[in-house]
C-alpha positions, 0 to 999 in steps of 0.5 A: 252160507253167511260170512262175518263182516270181518271175513267179507272185509279181508276178502274184499281187500285182498280181491280188490287189488287183483280185478282188472277192468277198463276205465269206467268211461270205456266200460258202458260204451264198449263192453256189451255186458255193462248194463246188465243187472248185478247182485250185491257184494253181500249176495255174492258172498252169502250165495244168494245169486240165481245162476243168471244173476251170478253170471252177470254179476261175475262178468261185471265184478268191476262194478263191485270191486276197485279195479285198475287197468294194466296195459297190454305188452307192446308185442302181444301174441296170439297163443297158437291153436291145435284143436283136438276133439276133446269132447269126443275124448273126455269122459269119467265115471261116478259110481255107476254113471258115466259122464262126458265133457258136455255133462261136466260143462252143464252140471258144473255150470261152467261159463267158459273153458280154455284148454292149453297143451304144450303152449297151444289152445286145444279146446275153447268154449264159452257158455251163458252169453260169454265170449272170448272178450267177456271179462270174468272174475277168475278165482282158484284158477 
């Protein structure tokens, strides 16, 4: 899909203010994904990224868009955990086929997922080399 330069400019302007990251000096030093190859802005919006390049680009989106640091609260708190066997509980049907959570994660190319219920983490998983510390471009959350 190809988008006009005006469309891309509007997206870049609207997205540029919402990406959060650490200062550049800290990125290369402390961020394990900082040296990965990434695509270009045009590749992102034209859909010309292979799956692996898309992953490295999205977790390094601060290298393509303006960012700013927002300090954490003076009193941050971890979310409580209340794990459930979500993979054993989730299934869905499409036509005559039944799929489970693992099918969803792989078929939809999910790179990370957290499920909250009543303010507690009931399920959390990271894929394709991501971890809980990976920064990620999040849209349509």
